[in-house]
N, C-alpha and C positions, 0 to 999 in steps of 0.2 A: 211628688215631693215626699209623700209618706214612705214610698218605696225606697227613695234615696236615703231618708232618715234611718230607716230600718237597716239598710246596708251599712250605713255609717256606724250604727250601734253594734252591729255584728262583727265589725273589724276587730282583729286581735288587739290592736293598740288601745282601743277604748276599754275593752274588758281588762287588759293588763293595768291600765291606769285606775280603774275602779277598784281592783283588788289591792293595788298599792295604797290607795287612799284609805281603804278600810283597815289594812294592816298597819299603816302609819298611825291612824287614830288609836288603835289598840296599843301600839308601841308607846305612844305618848302617855297613855294611862299608866303603863308599867314604869316608865321612866319617872313620871311624877310621883308614883308611890315609892320608888327606890330613893329618890332625892328627899322627899318629905318625911318618909318613915324610917330611913336607915342612914343615909349620908349626912343630912343636916343635923340630926340629933348627935351623931358621932362627932361631927365638927364642933357642935355646941359643947359637948363634954370636954373635948380637947381645949376649947377656949374658956374653960371654967364655968360650965353650966349655962352658956349663952343660948337663948332661944331666938332664932332668927325671925320668927313670926312676930316677936315682940319688939323688934327694932323699928321704931317709928320716930318721926320728928313732927312736932306741932308747928304749923306755920299759919298763924291766925286761926281761922275756923277749920282749915284743911289739915288732915293728918296724912303725912307722907310715910308710907310703909316701905322703906327701902330694904327691909329684910325679905319681903316677897320678891323684890327685884334681884337680890342676891340668889335666891332659890331659882328664879327664872334663868339666871346666867348659868348656874350649875346644870340645870336641865338642858340648856342649849349645848353646853360643852359635852355632856354625855351623848346626846343625840348626834351631834356633829362627829364625835369620835366613832360611834357605831356606824354611821353612814360612810365615814372614811374607810373603815375596815372592810365594809361590804364592797365598796368601789375598788379598793386595793385588791381584794380577793378576785373580783370579777376581771380586773385588768390582767392579773397574773394568769388566770385561766384563758383569757383571750390571747395573750401573748404565747402561751404554750401551744395553742392551736395553730398560730401563725408559724411557729418555729418548726413544726412537724414537716419534714421534707415531703414534697409532693412527688408522686410517682411520675417518672418521665413519660411523656406521651408516646403512644404507640407510633412506630414509624409509618409514614405514608405508604400507600400501596405501590407507588412507583419506586420508592426507595427499596421496598422489599423485592420488587421485581429486578431492580438493578443489582442487588446483593446476590440474588439467585443466579443471574447471568455471570457475575464476577466469579462466583464459586464454580460454576460450570466451566468457565474459561481456565481456571486454575487447574482443573483436572485434566 
């Protein structure tokens, strides 16, 4: 069982998935910083100095911070757009590979022999 588990971990798919998760985590940190530090302050300035982190509603003892929800939506849209662009680029590259004409297969040995006989008969 340990040997099978080691083989499972050494497959390319598992390693690719691990790399993707690590890169995705780092990408989320970058997007969060982009949204929180650049985009939302600019939107706030355009809306008259509005700070989205301060957007809350008091419901009894609970505080509903819908400004954080708006920031999460902006994060999602940015991440979804980047993933869309990556998949779009990948699909274009894959379709270009498919469009490349394949070289015709070499004729079979008997076909070559028949062609040689035909050429000899023509002479």
